[in-house]
N, C-alpha and C positions, 0 to 999 in steps of 0.2 A: 602836384609835387611828383617829381620823378622818383620811381621806386628803385632801390639798389638792385643791380643785376647779380643777385646772389643765388638764384635758383636755376635749376637746369632748364626750366621752361623759359626763363628770361634770357639765359645765355645758352644758345644752341650747343649741344654736345659736339665733340669733334666727329663722332661717327655720322651724325646728321649732316654736318657740313661736308664730310668726306663723300658720302653717298650722292650729294647734290653736285658739287663742283668737280669731283674726280671723273664723273661721267663726261662732263664737258671737256675736261683735260684729255680724256681718251679720244674724243672726236678730233681735237686739235692735233694730237699725236698721230692719229691715222692720216690726217691731211698732210702733216709734215713728212711722214714716211713716203706717201704717194708722190709728193713733190720731189723728194730726194731721188727716188727711183726714176722719175721722169727726167730730171735734170741729168742724172748720171748716164742716161741712155739717149741724150740729145747732143746736138753740136756744142752745147754749153758745158759739156762734161769736163774738158781740160781746165776751164775756169773754176768749176766747182772743186775739183780735186786740188788744183793749184792753190786756191784760197785756203783750203783746210791745212795745207802744208806750209803756208806763210808763217815765218817766225815773227813773234811779237814778244816784247818784254822790256825790261828796264834794269838799271844798275844804280843802287844807292849805297855807296860805300862798299862794305864787304858783301852786301846782299845783291846777288845777281840772279835774275829770273828772265830767261829768254827761251820760249818754247813755241811750238807750232800752235796754230789756232785750234786744231783738233785736240792737242794736249791740254790747252787751257780749258776747253769745254769738258773734257773727260776727267781732268784732275781738279779744275777750279770750280766751274759751275756745278758739277755733280757732287762736290763737297756740300753744297747748299742742299741739294736733293737728299743726301745722306743725313744732313742735319735734321731735316724734316722727318725722315724715316726714324731717326733716333728719338725725336720728340714724340712721335706717334706711338712708338713701342713703349716708351716710359709712361705716357699718359694712359694708354689702354691697360697696361699691367697694373698700375697703381690706382687708377680712377675710372676705368672704362670696361669695355667688353671682355677683357682678359683678366679682370680682377676676380680672384677666387678659382680654385682648382676645377670646380664643376663646369665653368664656362670655357675652359681651355682644353678640356679632354678631347672632344671630337675634332675641332680644327687642328689641335696639336698632333693628334695621331694621323690625320689626313695630310698635314703638312710634311710630317716625317716620311710617309709613303710617297708623297709627291716630289720629294727630293731624292730619295734613295733609288726608286725604280727607274726614273729617267737616267740617272747617273750610271746605273748598272747596264741599261740598254746601250748607252753610248760606249761604255767600256767593252761590252761584248762585240759591238760592231767594229771597234777600233783595236781589238786585241792583237791583230796582226800588224799593227802600225804603231810601234812604241812612240814615235815622234809626235803623234797626235793625241795620245792619251791624256796630255795635260789639259785638254778641253773637257774633261769628264763632268765638270760642274755647270757647263753652259746650259743644258736643258733642265737644270734643277730649279729654275726661278720662274715665278708667275708675275706677269705684268698686270697689276691691279687696275691701272688706268684703262687699258684696253678691255679687260674683263668686265669691269663695271660699266664701261661704255656700252658693251653688248647687252648687259642686263637692263640698262636704262631703255634701250630700244624695245625690249620685251614688255616693259611696263608691269601690269598686274599679273601677267602670266607666271611671274616668279615671286613667291612669297618673300616678305621682308626678312624672315628668319634665314633664308638662304643667302641673301645679300650680306647679312651680318656674319654668317658662316664664312663666306668668301672673303670678306674684309679681314676677319680674324686669322683665317688661314694665310692670307697674303702677308699680314704683319709678321706672323711667325716665319713664313717663308723668307721675308726680307732679313729677319734676324739670323736665320740659318745662312743666308748668302753673305752677310757681314762676317760671320765666323769663318766661313770658307775663304773669303778674300784675305782675312787676317792671317789664317794659318797656312794657306796653300799658294797664295799669289803675292808673296812678299819677297822682294829681291834682297841682295846683299845689304846688311844693316850698317849704318853709320852710327857708331855708339855715341859720339858726342851729340849729334842731332837728336838721337833717340832719348838721351839723357835730358836734354833741354826740353823736349816734348813732355817727358815725364814730370819735370819740375813745373812746367806750365799747367799741366793737368792737375797736379797737386794744389796749385794756387787756385784753380777753378773750384775745386771741392772745398777748399778753405773758405772761399767766398760764400759758397752754399751753406756751409756749417755755421758761418758767422751771421747768417740771415740777411745777406745782401740781396735785395730784390730788384735793383736797377739792372736793366739788361746791358747797358753800355759797357761796364767792366768785363762782363762775360764775353761779349762780342769782340772787344779789342784784344783780349788775351787769346780768344779763339782764332783770330786772324793770324797772330804770331804762331800759335800752335800749328795751324795749317802749314805754315812755311817750314817749320822744323820737321813735321811729319813727312812732308814732301821730300825733304833732304835726307830723312832717316833711312829710306828704303822701304818703309811700310807705305802702303798705298795712301795717298793724301786724303782721299775721301773719308777714311776712317777717322780723321780729325773731326769731321762733322758729327759723327756718332758720339765720339768722346765728349765733345762740347755739349751735345744734347743731354747726355746723362748728368751733366753738372748743373744744368739750368733748373732752378727751384720750381717745384710744383706744389701749389696749395690746393688740395682737393676741394671740389665744390661742395661735397657733402659734409665738410667741416664748417660751413657757414662763411667762408672767406669770399669776399667779392672777387669775381673772376679777373677784374682789372688789376688786382694785386698779385696775380699769379703769373710770373714771368713766362713760364712754359706755355700757358694758354695764350698769352698775348703774342709770343713769338710764333707759335704754331699757326695761329690764324692769320698772322701777318704774312707768313711765308707760303701758305697753302696755294693761293691762286697764282702768285708769280712762278712757283715751282711747276704747278700743273699746266699753266697756260703759256709759259715762256721757257723755263729751263729744260724741262723734259722734252718738249717739242724741238728745241734747238739741238739737244742731244740726238733725238731721233733723226732730224734732218742731216746732221753731220755724220751719223753712223750707219744710216740705212741705205745710203747710196751705193749701189753695186751695178757694174755694167754687165748686161746679159749678152754682150757680143761674144759669139762663139760658144755659148753655153747650150747644153742639151741635156737629155735625160741621163746621159753617161756622167755628166758632172754631178748631178744629184746622187748618183749611185756611189760616189767616192766616200771613203770612211767618215770624214768630218761632217759634210752636209747630211749624209744619211743618218749618222749617229745622232746629230742634233735634231733633225726632223722627226725621226722615230722616237727619240727620247721625249720630245715635247708632245707629239700627238698620241703615241701609244703609252709611253711611260707615265705621263701625268695622269691620264684617265685611269690607268690600271692602279697606279700608286694611291691617288687621292680617293677614288671610289672604293678600291679594294680594301684599303686599310680602314676607311670609314665604315664600310659594310661589316667588316669583321668586328669593329668596336661596337656597333649598334647591335648586331646579332648576339654578341657575347654578353651584352648587358652593361658594358663599360660606359657607353654613352647612349643618347637617344637621338632619333631622327629629328631634325629641326622642325619646329612647330609649323603645321599646315603644309608640309612638304612631302612629296612622294619620293620613293627611291629613284624613279625615272628622272625627276627633276634634279635630285642630288647627282645623278650620273651626268646630266647635262651641264651642271656647274663644274663637275670634274673635268669635262671636256674643255670648258672655257679656261681652266687652269693651265692648259697647254699653250696659251698665249704667253710667250715668254720674252716679248720684244725688248724692253728697256734693259732689264738686268741681265738677260742672256747676251745681248750685244756687248754690254759693259764687261762681263766676265770673259767673253770671247776676245775682247781687245787686250785684256790682261793675260790671257792664256797664250796668245800667239803674237809674234812680232813679224812673221812672214806675211806680206800683203796677200799672197795667194790663199794662205790659211785663213786670214781674216775675212776675205771675200767668201770663202767656202762656208765659214761660220754664218755670215749674213744670209747666204742662200738657204742654209738649213733652218735658221731662225725664222726667216720669212715664210718658208714652205710649211714648217710645222705649226707656226702660229696661225697662218691663214687657214690651214686644214682644221685646226682646233676651233677657231672662231666660227667657221661655216657650219661644222658639224654640231657644235654646242648650240648655236643660234637656231638651227633647223630643228633639233630635238626639243628644245625648250619651247619653241613657238608651236610645235605640234602638240605638246602636252596640253596647251590651253591653261586657263586659270584653275589651279588645283586647291584653292583656298578651302581649308577645313578638312582636307583628306589625309593630312599627315598625322603622325603621332605627336602627342604633346610631350615636350621634354620634361 
């Protein structure tokens, strides 16, 4: 007789699935980025950039949607990515690794430092260029797919506690990025569309409070919500986060079968398509930059230099510095079986800011030259962080049992 999938052992936790498939997603994303760079610097470059600028859309009565392919990817497909991010944040806070104040202290403090210091470095580098200060948030994000992909290559050299720490930090990092996008990268508001979005969001939460567990009503209303958020002036991807917060969660520790928890079901249904399709498509569409005529002088310009230094120096200083202070002051403990050297190596990997950094860069700048400069800075800073973090952690060897017990 089949046993009900009601325990954590029978129904893999999101964190377990995340650590397994997200690493694979990181490899696919790396491949997509390499292909994009190769195509953008080949004879096929005009076709690549021309295809991204091709207008696609439809009109159905008063509803008119006609945007470039790049716009559909960044505002449409990435809304699904943000839906998954929202689901992951809600689940981990209510029923996962971020449940309880004790578990959130160290990654929370490290995430705060990992956002503040890179932003400060970017601002200092661009202080003499007011037109580029709008990109201050670009180096503040960590790409969990890339970072976990590197950790997966290292295997047992990195204790599981540090993988959990990095995952929790990235979740909080994503939450910070969502808040930044909502507050600082919102254009002129359309009050009617914003009002309609608010009404639809209220409907979603009414469904939640009424105990509706079928996903179909949430997703149908969520699709309409996305349209009105797109038209409101607030970035459309935030509709995905809003929808995620309304999806019901039935915690596994309350004895409910996981199949009856819409959040669990939707999260696991979306995880592989997002990791293996949506994020790589975004990477392929946004990583392509032509290196023709570029040299060291280009990297020394305020935007790429600020982004590269923010990711490479700012992330390691912010994440490790704030975490070290929290541990030494007794506020938090070093992750189990981990050394400070390994913690520093993970802080280096936090400088891989590919997906979210490119996304924020596309919001910050409309000038193609500034967007390309952002890509150069993101690629340089992320590559330097990946190489340095991998080399340090590989040199550490397996440190199991040498860290302090939290």
